TORPA-4810 file (N, C-alpha, C, O; in nm, 3 decimals):
<nodes>
NODE_1_-0.561_-1.591_0.002_-0.692_-1.538_0.021_-0.585_-1.384_0.109_-0.479_-1.372_0.169_M
NODE_2_-0.682_-1.310_0.072_-0.671_-1.171_0.074_-0.801_-1.103_0.162_-0.919_-1.125_0.135_L
NODE_3_-0.761_-1.030_0.254_-0.848_-0.916_0.335_-0.858_-0.806_0.282_-0.759_-0.794_0.210_V
NODE_4_-0.937_-0.694_0.275_-0.902_-0.582_0.265_-1.025_-0.515_0.376_-1.133_-0.568_0.404_I
NODE_5_-0.986_-0.417_0.413_-1.059_-0.358_0.510_-1.077_-0.163_0.491_-1.000_-0.091_0.554_V
NODE_6_-1.151_-0.121_0.429_-1.146_0.011_0.477_-1.252_0.090_0.515_-1.368_0.051_0.522_V
NODE_7_-1.202_0.233_0.548_-1.304_0.304_0.606_-1.309_0.435_0.575_-1.203_0.492_0.550_E
NODE_8_-1.433_0.506_0.572_-1.434_0.633_0.489_-1.401_0.623_0.360_-1.391_0.737_0.314_D
NODE_9_-1.378_0.536_0.277_-1.370_0.504_0.139_-1.456_0.555_0.052_-1.574_0.522_0.054_A
NODE_10_-1.405_0.644_-0.035_-1.507_0.679_-0.149_-1.577_0.577_-0.234_-1.535_0.463_-0.257_P
NODE_11_-1.710_0.640_-0.287_-1.788_0.533_-0.375_-1.695_0.483_-0.491_-1.703_0.366_-0.529_P
NODE_12_-1.610_0.569_-0.546_-1.531_0.506_-0.617_-1.449_0.399_-0.598_-1.463_0.291_-0.656_R
NODE_13_-1.352_0.430_-0.507_-1.274_0.287_-0.466_-1.349_0.197_-0.413_-1.319_0.082_-0.442_L
NODE_14_-1.430_0.212_-0.348_-1.546_0.077_-0.311_-1.608_-0.007_-0.430_-1.661_-0.117_-0.438_R
NODE_15_-1.576_0.095_-0.518_-1.660_0.018_-0.660_-1.559_-0.076_-0.725_-1.586_-0.192_-0.756_G
NODE_16_-1.403_0.001_-0.748_-1.300_-0.064_-0.771_-1.278_-0.185_-0.714_-1.248_-0.276_-0.792_R
NODE_17_-1.287_-0.217_-0.570_-1.265_-0.314_-0.514_-1.406_-0.410_-0.526_-1.393_-0.529_-0.494_L
NODE_18_-1.483_-0.382_-0.553_-1.595_-0.474_-0.589_-1.588_-0.529_-0.742_-1.670_-0.611_-0.783_A
NODE_19_-1.513_-0.492_-0.801_-1.469_-0.551_-0.944_-1.380_-0.693_-0.906_-1.394_-0.797_-0.969_V
NODE_20_-1.293_-0.677_-0.798_-1.197_-0.766_-0.780_-1.233_-0.854_-0.671_-1.201_-0.972_-0.659_W
NODE_21_-1.306_-0.779_-0.589_-1.326_-0.875_-0.436_-1.478_-0.875_-0.374_-1.555_-0.779_-0.377_L
NODE_22_-1.500_-0.975_-0.331_-1.647_-0.983_-0.289_-1.655_-0.909_-0.150_-1.578_-0.936_-0.059_L
NODE_23_-1.764_-0.804_-0.140_-1.776_-0.736_-0.059_-1.876_-0.833_0.102_-1.999_-0.832_0.100_E
NODE_24_-1.830_-0.877_0.174_-1.875_-0.961_0.297_-1.961_-0.845_0.397_-2.064_-0.879_0.454_L
NODE_25_-1.914_-0.729_0.406_-2.005_-0.616_0.456_-1.959_-0.488_0.446_-1.843_-0.459_0.415_R
NODE_26_-2.020_-0.433_0.464_-1.965_-0.316_0.433_-1.798_-0.229_0.463_-1.763_-0.185_0.573_A
NODE_27_-1.711_-0.223_0.325_-1.580_-0.163_0.383_-1.520_-0.339_0.352_-1.408_-0.358_0.304_G
NODE_28_-1.602_-0.439_0.384_-1.501_-0.565_0.398_-1.497_-0.645_0.286_-1.594_-0.692_0.228_V
NODE_29_-1.368_-0.661_0.256_-1.341_-0.708_0.127_-1.273_-0.840_0.080_-1.153_-0.810_0.075_Y
NODE_30_-1.285_-0.959_0.045_-1.212_-1.064_0.052_-1.199_-1.120_-0.118_-1.278_-1.092_-0.208_V
NODE_31_-1.061_-1.216_-0.128_-1.077_-1.280_-0.257_-0.907_-1.345_-0.238_-0.821_-1.321_-0.153_G
NODE_32_-0.907_-1.418_-0.338_-0.801_-1.510_-0.334_-0.712_-1.517_-0.495_-0.718_-1.592_-0.592_N
NODE_33_-0.623_-1.385_-0.457_-0.543_-1.383_-0.587_-0.351_-1.386_-0.509_-0.300_-1.401_-0.398_Y
NODE_34_-0.309_-1.363_-0.632_-0.122_-1.405_-0.609_-0.111_-1.261_-0.574_-0.193_-1.170_-0.562_G
NODE_35_0.032_-1.271_-0.562_0.110_-1.127_-0.516_0.124_-1.024_-0.628_0.171_-0.925_-0.574_P
NODE_36_0.110_-1.004_-0.732_0.084_-0.942_-0.833_-0.029_-0.839_-0.813_-0.029_-0.723_-0.772_R
NODE_37_-0.154_-0.951_-0.873_-0.259_-0.909_-0.851_-0.286_-0.843_-0.745_-0.349_-0.738_-0.757_V
NODE_38_-0.241_-0.891_-0.602_-0.268_-0.796_-0.475_-0.218_-0.726_-0.439_-0.256_-0.677_-0.333_R
NODE_39_-0.083_-0.667_-0.514_-0.018_-0.541_-0.497_-0.072_-0.452_-0.584_-0.050_-0.333_-0.559_E
NODE_40_-0.134_-0.478_-0.677_-0.177_-0.373_-0.790_-0.338_-0.349_-0.730_-0.398_-0.246_-0.762_M
NODE_41_-0.394_-0.439_-0.651_-0.536_-0.376_-0.586_-0.498_-0.263_-0.492_-0.536_-0.146_-0.488_I
NODE_42_-0.412_-0.331_-0.420_-0.355_-0.273_-0.282_-0.301_-0.131_-0.321_-0.335_-0.037_-0.248_W
NODE_43_-0.207_-0.101_-0.451_-0.200_0.024_-0.483_-0.274_0.126_-0.526_-0.249_0.246_-0.537_S
NODE_44_-0.376_0.059_-0.552_-0.527_0.175_-0.591_-0.595_0.194_-0.463_-0.656_0.301_-0.465_Q
NODE_45_-0.610_0.119_-0.332_-0.645_0.140_-0.265_-0.547_0.265_-0.203_-0.611_0.355_-0.148_V
NODE_46_-0.423_0.278_-0.204_-0.391_0.354_-0.150_-0.363_0.498_-0.231_-0.372_0.606_-0.173_C
NODE_47_-0.335_0.488_-0.348_-0.376_0.618_-0.433_-0.525_0.662_-0.437_-0.543_0.783_-0.454_A
NODE_48_-0.641_0.576_-0.423_-0.772_0.678_-0.434_-0.859_0.640_-0.248_-0.976_0.637_-0.210_Y
NODE_49_-0.755_0.624_-0.196_-0.848_0.645_-0.044_-0.852_0.751_0.024_-0.892_0.750_0.141_I
NODE_50_-0.808_0.871_-0.041_-0.833_0.978_0.014_-0.814_1.024_0.170_-0.704_1.032_0.225_E
NODE_51_-0.922_1.049_0.222_-0.934_1.101_0.381_-0.951_0.952_0.483_-0.936_0.948_0.605_G
NODE_52_-0.985_0.846_0.400_-1.009_0.781_0.456_-0.886_0.663_0.493_-0.775_0.713_0.508_G
NODE_53_-0.894_0.524_0.508_-0.789_0.451_0.592_-0.831_0.317_0.514_-0.945_0.300_0.473_N
NODE_54_-0.754_0.247_0.501_-0.767_0.067_0.500_-0.656_-0.016_0.570_-0.563_0.048_0.620_G
NODE_55_-0.655_-0.166_0.582_-0.590_-0.246_0.605_-0.581_-0.359_0.520_-0.691_-0.411_0.504_V
NODE_56_-0.470_-0.429_0.446_-0.485_-0.554_0.436_-0.399_-0.659_0.441_-0.280_-0.651_0.410_I
NODE_57_-0.447_-0.744_0.473_-0.410_-0.888_0.533_-0.385_-0.996_0.441_-0.472_-0.987_0.354_A
NODE_58_-0.313_-1.089_0.420_-0.307_-1.218_0.331_-0.219_-1.293_0.414_-0.143_-1.271_0.509_W
NODE_59_-0.258_-1.396_0.341_-0.158_-1.547_0.364_-0.029_-1.524_0.296_0.000_-1.487_0.183_T
NODE_60_0.062_-1.569_0.434_0.200_-1.561_0.379_0.283_-1.714_0.475_0.238_-1.759_0.580_A
NODE_61_0.405_-1.767_0.402_0.466_-1.877_0.480_0.579_-1.815_0.599_0.701_-1.829_0.588_P
NODE_62_0.517_-1.750_0.705_0.570_-1.730_0.835_0.550_-1.795_0.944_0.517_-1.913_0.954_N
NODE_63_0.568_-1.723_1.025_0.494_-1.813_1.181_0.340_-1.783_1.216_0.263_-1.869_1.260_D
NODE_64_0.307_-1.656_1.190_0.193_-1.594_1.201_0.126_-1.677_1.087_0.032_-1.740_1.136_A
NODE_65_0.138_-1.698_0.964_0.110_-1.733_0.878_0.011_-1.610_0.777_-0.066_-1.620_0.681_G
NODE_66_0.058_-1.506_0.853_-0.002_-1.391_0.713_0.099_-1.258_0.763_0.174_-1.249_0.859_F
NODE_67_0.073_-1.184_0.680_0.155_-1.039_0.716_0.041_-0.930_0.639_-0.041_-0.966_0.554_E
NODE_68_0.058_-0.794_0.688_-0.036_-0.717_0.655_0.006_-0.566_0.646_0.127_-0.554_0.663_F
NODE_69_-0.047_-0.471_0.628_-0.012_-0.307_0.508_-0.094_-0.280_0.567_-0.189_-0.347_0.606_D
NODE_70_-0.059_-0.137_0.589_-0.217_-0.002_0.601_-0.194_0.083_0.516_-0.114_0.072_0.423_T
NODE_71_-0.270_0.186_0.544_-0.251_0.345_0.463_-0.369_0.425_0.473_-0.484_0.381_0.474_C
NODE_72_-0.332_0.552_0.482_-0.444_0.663_0.488_-0.444_0.705_0.633_-0.429_0.617_0.718_G
NODE_73_-0.460_0.837_0.672_-0.424_0.928_0.776_-0.425_0.893_0.921_-0.361_0.923_1.022_P
NODE_74_-0.556_0.793_0.875_-0.541_0.772_1.061_-0.577_0.583_1.075_-0.683_0.522_1.093_N
NODE_75_-0.478_0.550_1.061_-0.450_0.413_1.042_-0.389_0.329_1.161_-0.365_0.209_1.147_R
</nodes>
């Protein structure tokens, strides 16, 4: 499971995310993909975020049960 939240993202990025993930609320996307697809989606977020910001969280086999990463100028 992965969750991506974006703020002030350009419409073309939000459209790209909607192709791969389900948009639960404005800027909140969820899906269930493996590491390769997750990294591809996240690389597109970081490449196209422009002045916005984003965070991704995904399940991981560690004590917390998840890991996360951020991108954008106001993270």
